[in-house]
Backbone as a chain_set.jsonl record, in Angstrom:
{"seq": "MSAASVDVDSEIESKSEVKVEIVLMKAGRTKIRYPAELLADDGTRLTVRAPWAADGVRDFGFVRFEPGDVFTEHYWRDRWYAVKEVRAGDGTLKGWYCDVTRPAVVAADGTEVVVEDLDLDLWVSADGREVLRLDEDEFAASGLAAADPAAAERAVRALDELAALGPIRQIGVG", "coords": {"N": [[0.857, -1.343, 0.343], [0.777, 2.16, -1.045], [1.962, 5.18, 0.383], [0.367, 7.328, -0.317], [-2.008, 6.196, -0.609], [-2.346, 5.541, 2.218], [-3.017, 7.81, 3.235], [-4.914, 9.241, 2.214], [-7.269, 6.892, 3.115], [-6.801, 7.549, 5.619], [-7.733, 10.122, 5.763], [-10.426, 10.059, 4.869], [-11.408, 7.863, 7.081], [-10.921, 9.673, 9.483], [-12.564, 11.809, 8.506], [-15.22, 10.247, 8.94], [-15.255, 10.367, 11.507], [-16.134, 12.713, 12.412], [-17.85, 15.183, 14.672], [-20.275, 17.311, 14.502], [-22.495, 19.853, 15.745], [-25.965, 20.327, 15.971], [-28.184, 23.05, 15.949], [-31.189, 23.936, 16.126], [-33.253, 26.851, 15.907], [-35.696, 28.662, 16.696], [-38.198, 31.39, 16.489], [-35.953, 33.121, 17.513], [-34.901, 31.459, 19.683], [-33.168, 29.297, 20.91], [-34.103, 25.918, 20.04], [-33.926, 22.986, 19.989], [-31.042, 21.578, 20.46], [-28.282, 19.334, 19.519], [-25.742, 16.681, 19.233], [-24.453, 15.681, 16.016], [-23.22, 13.131, 13.625], [-21.041, 13.905, 11.168], [-21.305, 13.198, 7.529], [-21.187, 14.014, 4.996], [-20.074, 17.419, 3.173], [-20.149, 19.302, 0.826], [-19.614, 22.003, 0.674], [-22.126, 23.491, -0.234], [-24.293, 21.713, 0.273], [-24.763, 19.889, 3.057], [-24.399, 16.869, 5.185], [-25.969, 15.096, 7.556], [-25.634, 12.569, 10.282], [-28.033, 11.382, 13.01], [-29.457, 10.157, 16.083], [-32.738, 10.262, 17.029], [-33.301, 12.89, 18.749], [-34.882, 14.059, 21.006], [-36.807, 13.782, 23.897], [-38.365, 10.475, 24.644], [-41.397, 9.614, 23.173], [-42.82, 10.971, 20.168], [-45.522, 11.118, 18.861], [-46.917, 11.548, 15.618], [-49.907, 10.724, 14.54], [-49.245, 10.212, 11.839], [-46.934, 9.506, 11.588], [-44.502, 7.76, 14.111], [-41.741, 9.093, 16.133], [-39.222, 8.035, 17.697], [-37.112, 6.84, 20.151], [-33.913, 5.169, 19.157], [-34.732, 5.705, 16.552], [-33.305, 6.816, 13.58], [-31.726, 9.42, 11.999], [-30.77, 10.927, 8.91], [-29.712, 14.148, 7.71], [-30.004, 16.409, 5.754], [-28.93, 19.653, 4.813], [-28.951, 22.748, 3.358], [-27.057, 25.472, 2.495], [-27.94, 27.248, 0.693], [-30.694, 26.874, 0.195], [-33.794, 27.035, 1.384], [-35.054, 25.036, 3.297], [-34.644, 21.838, 5.243], [-33.968, 18.293, 4.729], [-35.117, 15.709, 6.332], [-34.307, 12.14, 6.296], [-35.762, 9.472, 7.742], [-35.603, 6.51, 9.475], [-36.323, 3.66, 10.88], [-35.056, 1.952, 13.95], [-34.322, -0.635, 13.199], [-33.638, -0.087, 10.573], [-35.7, 0.144, 8.721], [-37.125, 2.051, 6.622], [-39.102, 5.199, 7.493], [-39.705, 7.366, 6.42], [-39.749, 11.044, 4.999], [-39.015, 13.845, 6.685], [-39.544, 17.369, 6.363], [-38.108, 20.352, 6.605], [-39.293, 23.502, 6.583], [-36.714, 26.169, 6.615], [-34.792, 28.86, 7.257], [-32.036, 29.383, 4.871], [-29.049, 27.312, 6.154], [-26.796, 27.878, 8.236], [-23.53, 27.476, 8.763], [-20.836, 26.988, 10.989], [-17.442, 29.069, 10.907], [-15.437, 27.115, 11.69], [-16.522, 24.491, 10.845], [-18.092, 23.346, 12.992], [-20.283, 23.814, 14.028], [-24.054, 23.517, 13.209], [-26.311, 25.962, 12.348], [-29.518, 26.425, 11.975], [-32.723, 27.811, 11.01], [-35.846, 27.249, 12.285], [-38.945, 27.88, 10.237], [-41.471, 26.962, 10.771], [-43.421, 26.013, 8.987], [-43.408, 22.653, 7.553], [-43.405, 19.628, 6.004], [-44.121, 16.169, 5.431], [-43.542, 13.361, 4.024], [-44.069, 10.255, 2.919], [-42.656, 6.619, 3.605], [-43.442, 5.411, 1.031], [-43.869, 7.397, -0.541], [-46.547, 8.193, -1.354], [-47.822, 9.632, 0.27], [-48.332, 12.8, 1.087], [-48.05, 15.312, 2.949], [-48.908, 18.389, 4.165], [-47.66, 20.565, 6.867], [-48.305, 22.292, 9.842], [-49.2, 24.726, 8.953], [-51.146, 26.709, 10.207], [-49.774, 27.214, 12.508], [-47.431, 28.844, 11.113], [-48.801, 30.81, 9.833], [-49.689, 31.906, 12.387], [-47.642, 32.785, 13.294], [-46.442, 35.329, 12.731], [-44.463, 36.328, 10.996], [-44.993, 36.827, 8.516], [-45.884, 39.762, 8.607], [-43.534, 40.479, 9.846], [-41.242, 39.937, 8.092], [-41.708, 40.038, 5.533], [-40.675, 39.413, 3.06], [-39.249, 37.002, 3.8], [-41.149, 35.462, 4.528], [-42.625, 35.165, 2.217], [-40.647, 33.33, 0.965], [-40.558, 31.049, 2.403], [-42.718, 30.048, 2.045], [-42.846, 29.574, -0.593], [-40.875, 27.862, -0.588], [-42.156, 25.727, 0.83], [-44.221, 25.114, -1.095], [-42.307, 24.323, -3.34], [-41.278, 21.992, -1.999], [-43.336, 20.134, -1.807], [-44.183, 19.768, -4.49], [-42.318, 18.738, -5.64], [-42.954, 15.973, -4.808], [-42.235, 12.577, -4.357], [-39.358, 12.339, -2.252], [-37.168, 11.733, -3.588], [-36.482, 12.6, -5.435], [-35.143, 15.149, -5.391], [-32.332, 14.312, -5.089], [-31.779, 13.0, -2.669], [-32.904, 10.937, -1.8]], "CA": [[-0.082, -0.128, -0.026], [1.472, 3.582, -0.842], [1.602, 6.228, 1.361], [-0.735, 8.413, -0.637], [-3.374, 5.515, -0.406], [-3.186, 5.443, 3.58], [-3.226, 9.53, 3.501], [-6.217, 8.873, 1.641], [-7.996, 6.195, 3.967], [-6.979, 8.014, 7.027], [-8.378, 11.387, 6.114], [-11.85, 9.143, 5.042], [-11.565, 7.517, 8.522], [-11.175, 10.674, 10.206], [-14.006, 12.664, 8.213], [-16.518, 9.777, 9.423], [-15.597, 10.452, 13.044], [-16.59, 14.18, 12.631], [-19.149, 15.313, 14.865], [-20.932, 18.66, 14.615], [-23.913, 20.423, 16.867], [-26.966, 20.802, 14.836], [-28.897, 24.128, 16.534], [-32.32, 24.417, 15.526], [-33.995, 28.083, 16.442], [-37.207, 29.248, 16.377], [-38.369, 32.337, 16.951], [-34.806, 33.589, 17.895], [-34.55, 30.759, 20.746], [-32.919, 27.409, 20.602], [-35.488, 24.728, 20.066], [-33.197, 21.974, 20.155], [-29.454, 21.206, 20.025], [-27.7, 17.743, 19.5], [-24.653, 16.117, 18.337], [-24.602, 14.522, 14.961], [-21.549, 13.041, 12.825], [-20.99, 14.72, 9.623], [-21.191, 12.191, 6.645], [-20.624, 14.97, 3.644], [-20.16, 18.604, 3.017], [-19.787, 19.57, -0.499], [-19.824, 23.408, 0.705], [-23.569, 23.949, -0.446], [-25.346, 20.823, 1.339], [-24.336, 19.258, 4.273], [-25.167, 15.964, 5.585], [-25.22, 14.326, 8.871], [-26.588, 11.426, 10.635], [-27.845, 11.691, 14.421], [-30.287, 9.525, 16.469], [-33.64, 10.709, 17.467], [-32.628, 13.723, 19.864], [-35.994, 14.63, 21.677], [-36.773, 12.495, 25.008], [-39.238, 9.855, 24.628], [-42.044, 9.244, 21.586], [-43.457, 11.937, 19.481], [-46.715, 10.521, 17.862], [-47.731, 12.51, 14.989], [-50.522, 10.207, 14.057], [-49.195, 9.471, 10.75], [-45.555, 8.531, 11.958], [-44.056, 8.046, 15.253], [-40.351, 9.3, 16.18], [-39.247, 7.185, 19.117], [-35.619, 6.53, 20.628], [-33.768, 4.218, 18.403], [-35.063, 5.737, 15.003], [-31.949, 7.545, 12.803], [-32.104, 10.892, 10.943], [-30.255, 11.412, 8.031], [-30.256, 15.143, 7.809], [-29.717, 17.291, 4.744], [-29.051, 21.189, 5.193], [-28.434, 23.548, 2.384], [-26.437, 26.75, 2.681], [-28.784, 28.007, -0.233], [-32.083, 26.448, 0.016], [-35.149, 27.273, 2.489], [-35.701, 23.962, 3.632], [-33.855, 20.992, 5.415], [-34.712, 17.212, 4.367], [-34.535, 14.573, 7.28], [-34.494, 10.895, 6.048], [-36.113, 9.036, 9.158], [-35.578, 5.381, 9.552], [-36.282, 2.849, 12.478], [-33.814, 1.3, 14.37], [-33.653, -1.815, 12.413], [-33.3, 0.326, 8.886], [-36.764, 0.375, 7.741], [-37.626, 3.594, 5.822], [-40.378, 5.709, 7.701], [-40.33, 8.368, 5.509], [-39.102, 11.996, 4.875], [-39.612, 14.876, 7.236], [-38.647, 18.197, 5.9], [-38.506, 21.521, 7.556], [-38.898, 24.767, 5.945], [-36.003, 26.691, 7.53], [-33.703, 29.796, 6.426], [-30.632, 28.605, 4.66], [-28.43, 26.962, 7.169], [-25.412, 28.73, 8.869], [-22.101, 26.681, 9.211], [-19.696, 27.42, 11.711], [-16.362, 28.816, 9.992], [-14.512, 25.674, 11.916], [-17.417, 23.566, 10.689], [-18.339, 22.22, 14.265], [-21.869, 23.665, 14.495], [-24.893, 23.925, 12.241], [-27.842, 26.867, 12.853], [-30.899, 26.402, 11.142], [-33.972, 28.856, 11.72], [-37.36, 27.056, 11.828], [-40.204, 28.93, 9.982], [-42.595, 26.675, 11.194], [-43.898, 25.446, 7.752], [-43.338, 21.499, 7.467], [-43.795, 18.443, 5.022], [-44.061, 14.79, 5.526], [-43.407, 12.149, 2.533], [-44.371, 8.721, 3.482], [-41.49, 6.171, 2.546], [-43.85, 4.634, -0.49], [-44.024, 8.308, -1.6], [-47.72, 8.109, -1.468], [-48.622, 10.324, 1.64], [-47.383, 13.993, 1.213], [-48.55, 16.216, 3.887], [-48.573, 19.661, 4.529], [-47.937, 20.652, 8.349], [-48.281, 23.525, 10.644], [-49.656, 25.942, 8.123], [-51.729, 27.41, 11.021], [-48.605, 27.688, 13.112], [-46.803, 29.85, 10.061], [-49.71, 31.858, 9.994], [-49.906, 32.695, 13.57], [-46.011, 33.582, 13.719], [-46.269, 37.051, 12.482], [-43.271, 36.504, 10.023], [-45.543, 37.532, 7.263], [-45.783, 41.013, 8.822], [-42.228, 41.042, 10.338], [-40.126, 39.711, 7.63], [-42.588, 39.545, 4.01], [-39.566, 38.644, 2.267], [-38.579, 35.56, 4.308], [-42.332, 34.445, 4.467], [-43.006, 34.457, 1.071], [-39.57, 32.336, 0.315], [-40.898, 30.089, 3.109], [-44.313, 29.395, 1.369], [-42.475, 28.747, -2.086], [-39.873, 26.445, -0.153], [-42.54, 24.336, 0.731], [-44.737, 24.832, -2.329], [-41.679, 23.235, -3.933], [-40.853, 20.271, -1.614], [-44.565, 19.541, -1.922], [-44.55, 19.703, -5.956], [-41.088, 17.217, -5.811], [-43.151, 14.645, -4.704], [-41.028, 11.541, -3.71], [-38.4, 13.282, -2.019], [-36.018, 11.184, -4.151], [-36.071, 13.495, -6.705], [-34.156, 16.196, -5.184], [-31.335, 13.806, -5.006], [-31.301, 12.785, -1.048], [-33.293, 9.488, -1.123]], "C": [[0.997, 1.144, -0.15], [0.981, 4.384, 0.244], [0.575, 7.085, 1.057], [-2.366, 7.293, -0.451], [-3.583, 5.565, 1.182], [-3.182, 6.695, 4.029], [-4.895, 9.392, 3.388], [-6.937, 7.975, 2.911], [-7.745, 6.74, 5.206], [-7.825, 9.316, 7.162], [-10.308, 10.838, 5.861], [-11.933, 8.868, 6.433], [-12.191, 9.003, 9.271], [-12.161, 11.767, 9.672], [-15.364, 11.958, 8.783], [-16.277, 9.871, 10.575], [-15.855, 11.681, 13.578], [-17.426, 14.104, 13.245], [-19.349, 17.081, 14.741], [-21.958, 18.41, 15.522], [-24.667, 20.984, 15.727], [-27.995, 21.886, 16.052], [-30.096, 24.26, 15.745], [-33.041, 25.591, 16.371], [-35.164, 28.149, 15.948], [-37.57, 30.273, 17.059], [-37.31, 33.18, 17.812], [-34.365, 32.93, 19.516], [-33.935, 29.336, 20.263], [-33.797, 26.828, 21.019], [-34.774, 23.518, 20.592], [-31.736, 22.14, 19.904], [-29.16, 19.787, 20.487], [-26.885, 17.646, 18.655], [-25.082, 15.235, 17.438], [-23.507, 14.411, 14.146], [-21.926, 13.476, 11.446], [-20.733, 13.496, 8.431], [-20.633, 12.918, 5.338], [-20.754, 16.581, 3.881], [-19.508, 19.19, 1.839], [-19.641, 21.228, -0.42], [-21.103, 24.121, -0.069], [-24.512, 23.164, 0.349], [-24.22, 20.126, 1.949], [-25.197, 18.092, 5.034], [-24.897, 15.387, 6.612], [-26.068, 13.322, 9.225], [-26.853, 11.625, 12.22], [-29.453, 10.705, 14.68], [-31.244, 10.772, 16.947], [-33.295, 11.678, 19.225], [-33.606, 14.268, 21.008], [-36.139, 13.183, 23.081], [-38.377, 11.922, 24.684], [-39.882, 9.906, 23.01], [-42.508, 10.494, 21.442], [-44.388, 10.954, 18.719], [-47.65, 11.302, 17.022], [-49.023, 12.07, 14.344], [-50.397, 9.793, 12.48], [-47.853, 8.708, 10.724], [-45.232, 9.12, 13.35], [-42.648, 8.092, 15.329], [-40.215, 8.754, 17.484], [-37.664, 6.873, 19.095], [-35.247, 5.017, 19.994], [-33.932, 4.547, 16.876], [-33.632, 6.784, 14.804], [-32.291, 8.309, 12.17], [-30.909, 10.874, 10.261], [-30.546, 12.823, 7.242], [-29.479, 16.035, 6.736], [-29.924, 18.483, 4.612], [-28.391, 21.808, 3.979], [-27.986, 24.96, 2.351], [-27.606, 27.688, 1.598], [-30.313, 27.495, -0.537], [-32.839, 26.97, 1.188], [-35.565, 26.106, 2.954], [-34.683, 22.929, 4.341], [-34.769, 19.637, 5.305], [-34.283, 16.289, 5.373], [-35.274, 13.321, 6.914], [-34.731, 10.165, 7.639], [-35.908, 7.687, 8.742], [-35.743, 4.634, 10.849], [-35.031, 2.625, 13.007], [-33.385, 0.172, 13.627], [-33.336, -1.3, 10.801], [-34.078, 0.3, 8.567], [-37.219, 2.012, 7.724], [-38.934, 4.018, 6.272], [-40.817, 6.691, 6.554], [-39.36, 9.865, 5.727], [-39.965, 13.077, 5.317], [-39.069, 16.264, 6.889], [-39.493, 19.563, 6.262], [-38.297, 22.574, 6.898], [-38.193, 25.876, 6.849], [-35.235, 28.069, 6.496], [-32.802, 28.718, 5.845], [-29.877, 28.044, 5.977], [-27.285, 27.718, 7.165], [-24.373, 27.856, 9.259], [-21.193, 27.617, 9.795], [-18.257, 27.873, 11.079], [-15.727, 27.462, 10.48], [-15.46, 24.709, 11.536], [-18.185, 22.78, 12.2], [-19.795, 22.822, 14.697], [-22.486, 24.158, 13.165], [-25.986, 24.936, 12.519], [-28.963, 26.706, 11.603], [-32.296, 26.97, 11.937], [-35.37, 28.106, 11.041], [-38.508, 27.879, 11.529], [-41.495, 28.306, 9.968], [-43.58, 25.631, 10.189], [-43.233, 23.559, 7.889], [-44.138, 20.45, 6.764], [-43.752, 17.155, 5.462], [-44.281, 14.188, 4.168], [-43.546, 10.914, 3.268], [-43.268, 7.71, 2.864], [-42.374, 5.542, 1.174], [-44.13, 6.114, -1.368], [-45.694, 8.896, -1.937], [-48.475, 9.265, -0.754], [-47.713, 11.632, 1.838], [-48.537, 14.844, 1.816], [-48.154, 17.472, 4.073], [-48.722, 20.058, 6.02], [-47.693, 22.198, 9.162], [-48.392, 24.882, 9.714], [-50.373, 27.122, 8.961], [-50.747, 27.883, 11.916], [-47.934, 28.949, 12.42], [-47.831, 30.753, 10.063], [-49.909, 32.915, 11.136], [-48.493, 33.669, 14.272], [-45.458, 34.838, 13.815], [-45.237, 36.995, 11.456], [-43.585, 36.904, 8.94], [-45.377, 38.897, 7.259], [-44.203, 41.432, 9.155], [-41.435, 40.944, 9.38], [-41.2, 39.519, 5.978], [-41.74, 38.71, 3.312], [-39.407, 37.282, 2.645], [-40.124, 34.742, 4.366], [-43.021, 34.437, 3.308], [-42.016, 33.074, 0.609], [-39.949, 31.3, 1.13], [-41.828, 29.199, 2.331], [-43.652, 29.09, -0.097], [-41.565, 27.807, -1.909], [-41.037, 25.381, 0.195], [-43.58, 23.979, 0.013], [-43.675, 23.628, -3.307], [-41.206, 22.199, -3.502], [-42.407, 19.917, -1.797], [-44.777, 19.107, -3.652], [-43.621, 18.648, -6.272], [-41.637, 15.881, -5.742], [-42.476, 13.753, -4.029], [-39.764, 12.47, -3.567], [-36.878, 12.789, -2.762], [-35.277, 12.118, -5.238], [-35.331, 14.825, -6.663], [-32.586, 15.498, -4.409], [-31.042, 13.625, -3.625], [-31.844, 11.363, -1.144], [-32.629, 8.349, -1.741]], "O": [[1.989, 1.146, 0.58], [-0.088, 4.306, 0.85], [-0.108, 7.596, 1.945], [-3.505, 7.697, -0.218], [-4.739, 5.623, 1.601], [-3.34, 6.84, 5.241], [-5.778, 9.435, 4.245], [-7.148, 8.727, 3.863], [-8.565, 6.391, 6.056], [-8.447, 9.652, 8.17], [-11.226, 11.222, 6.586], [-12.581, 9.689, 7.082], [-13.349, 9.339, 9.523], [-12.54, 12.618, 10.477], [-16.374, 12.603, 9.064], [-17.227, 9.374, 11.181], [-15.863, 11.925, 14.785], [-18.198, 13.187, 12.964], [-18.436, 17.885, 14.932], [-22.322, 17.336, 16.001], [-24.301, 21.765, 14.849], [-28.488, 21.292, 17.011], [-29.966, 24.737, 14.618], [-33.414, 25.299, 17.507], [-35.553, 27.714, 14.864], [-37.344, 30.25, 18.269], [-37.727, 33.876, 18.738], [-33.73, 33.564, 20.359], [-34.308, 28.564, 19.379], [-34.339, 26.995, 22.111], [-35.11, 23.091, 21.696], [-31.368, 22.938, 19.042], [-29.604, 19.208, 21.478], [-26.925, 18.189, 17.551], [-25.815, 14.274, 17.668], [-22.819, 15.4, 13.893], [-22.992, 13.346, 10.844], [-19.711, 12.844, 8.648], [-19.704, 12.42, 4.703], [-21.523, 16.977, 4.757], [-18.334, 19.551, 1.911], [-19.549, 21.785, -1.514], [-20.992, 25.282, -0.464], [-25.402, 23.695, 1.014], [-23.102, 19.866, 1.503], [-26.356, 18.245, 5.419], [-23.731, 15.062, 6.834], [-27.128, 13.128, 8.63], [-25.87, 12.054, 12.825], [-30.328, 10.554, 13.827], [-30.84, 11.908, 17.196], [-33.134, 11.238, 20.364], [-33.094, 14.915, 21.922], [-35.678, 12.042, 23.086], [-39.356, 12.65, 24.518], [-39.252, 10.127, 21.976], [-42.65, 11.196, 22.443], [-43.92, 10.062, 18.011], [-48.773, 11.678, 17.358], [-49.458, 12.89, 13.536], [-51.286, 9.15, 11.922], [-47.615, 7.666, 10.114], [-45.447, 10.255, 13.775], [-42.079, 7.222, 14.67], [-41.057, 8.997, 18.349], [-37.08, 6.682, 18.029], [-35.908, 3.992, 20.164], [-33.397, 3.842, 16.021], [-33.069, 7.374, 15.726], [-33.332, 8.074, 11.557], [-29.896, 10.804, 10.956], [-31.371, 12.855, 6.33], [-28.305, 16.323, 6.966], [-31.074, 18.767, 4.278], [-27.298, 21.37, 3.617], [-28.932, 25.705, 2.092], [-27.977, 28.808, 1.947], [-30.927, 27.832, -1.549], [-32.091, 27.397, 2.067], [-36.791, 26.118, 3.063], [-33.554, 23.21, 3.939], [-35.956, 19.636, 5.63], [-33.085, 16.003, 5.371], [-36.49, 13.211, 7.069], [-33.928, 10.341, 8.555], [-36.022, 7.546, 7.524], [-35.235, 5.104, 11.867], [-34.009, 3.102, 12.513], [-32.188, -0.017, 13.41], [-32.857, -2.061, 9.959], [-33.848, 0.469, 7.37], [-37.528, 2.818, 8.602], [-39.924, 3.504, 5.752], [-41.897, 6.781, 5.969], [-38.391, 9.856, 6.487], [-41.068, 13.385, 4.866], [-37.878, 16.335, 7.192], [-40.69, 19.851, 6.265], [-37.142, 22.774, 6.524], [-38.848, 26.467, 7.708], [-35.212, 28.115, 5.266], [-32.768, 27.531, 6.171], [-30.334, 28.555, 7.0], [-26.821, 28.18, 6.123], [-24.509, 27.477, 10.423], [-20.83, 28.701, 9.34], [-17.714, 26.873, 10.61], [-15.489, 26.653, 9.583], [-15.111, 23.673, 12.103], [-18.736, 21.679, 12.176], [-20.397, 22.322, 15.647], [-21.949, 24.849, 12.299], [-26.817, 24.341, 13.206], [-28.849, 26.99, 10.41], [-32.751, 26.673, 13.041], [-35.843, 28.22, 9.91], [-39.05, 28.539, 12.416], [-42.475, 28.782, 9.395], [-44.285, 24.707, 10.594], [-42.279, 23.568, 8.667], [-45.36, 20.37, 6.888], [-42.84, 17.188, 6.288], [-45.137, 14.559, 3.365], [-42.96, 10.779, 4.343], [-42.944, 7.899, 1.692], [-41.648, 5.201, 0.24], [-44.503, 6.112, -2.541], [-45.937, 9.868, -2.652], [-49.543, 9.737, -1.143], [-46.677, 11.66, 2.502], [-49.651, 15.025, 1.326], [-46.941, 17.669, 4.152], [-49.847, 19.922, 6.501], [-46.826, 23.014, 8.849], [-47.695, 25.886, 9.852], [-50.283, 28.293, 8.591], [-50.831, 29.086, 12.163], [-47.867, 30.005, 13.049], [-47.395, 31.825, 10.485], [-50.153, 34.121, 11.078], [-48.327, 34.566, 15.099], [-44.558, 35.339, 14.489], [-45.237, 38.099, 10.91], [-42.717, 37.372, 8.203], [-44.868, 39.447, 6.282], [-43.717, 42.505, 8.798], [-40.592, 41.839, 9.437], [-41.092, 38.386, 5.51], [-41.968, 37.54, 3.002], [-39.435, 36.414, 1.772], [-40.182, 33.517, 4.252], [-44.037, 33.744, 3.255], [-42.452, 32.059, 0.066], [-39.66, 30.252, 0.553], [-41.731, 28.001, 2.066], [-44.186, 28.155, -0.693], [-41.325, 26.968, -2.776], [-40.859, 24.213, -0.149], [-44.061, 22.855, 0.152], [-44.016, 22.549, -3.793], [-40.7, 21.377, -4.266], [-42.327, 18.72, -2.07], [-45.507, 18.164, -3.959], [-43.938, 17.736, -7.035], [-41.174, 14.883, -6.294], [-42.04, 14.146, -2.947], [-39.262, 13.158, -4.455], [-35.78, 13.309, -2.562], [-34.134, 12.283, -5.664], [-34.979, 15.468, -7.651], [-31.937, 16.004, -3.493], [-29.967, 14.111, -3.274], [-31.191, 10.526, -0.52], [-32.838, 7.21, -1.323]]}, "num_chains": 1, "name": "protein.A"}
């Protein structure tokens, strides 16, 4: 084995061990903060993997998030959404939870990813047949349309874009 291949192998190995902190903000406050494993960062899209970070089970009626679930999360520096592939602990795909957010801000040292949740969400079931627009009432009540009309318009366009894509695989993350 050449020294060059050893260096490449070491670089790949060390990259897989890189941890980042995901910080989800809402209305100027930290909603949740959790560690994740950095899988890829091409300068535009950052992909991480993390276990379900909240306490206990969250049953939405159409999906349950619970301890053991694994989220592969895609954040963009130039898009107004994040896409999270959700799998059960046994690897079974549950679907994709899409958060409408401002573009991700990654710390200069790459250790922290901050995203601002804009209330709108989309759920796409594993088979792609169920596409649910979520939390439009929360978005309307948030006051974003009055406080920052341009951001509110961009958020609605992002939700429409995600919904029009249908199965999330079409945006290159599935």
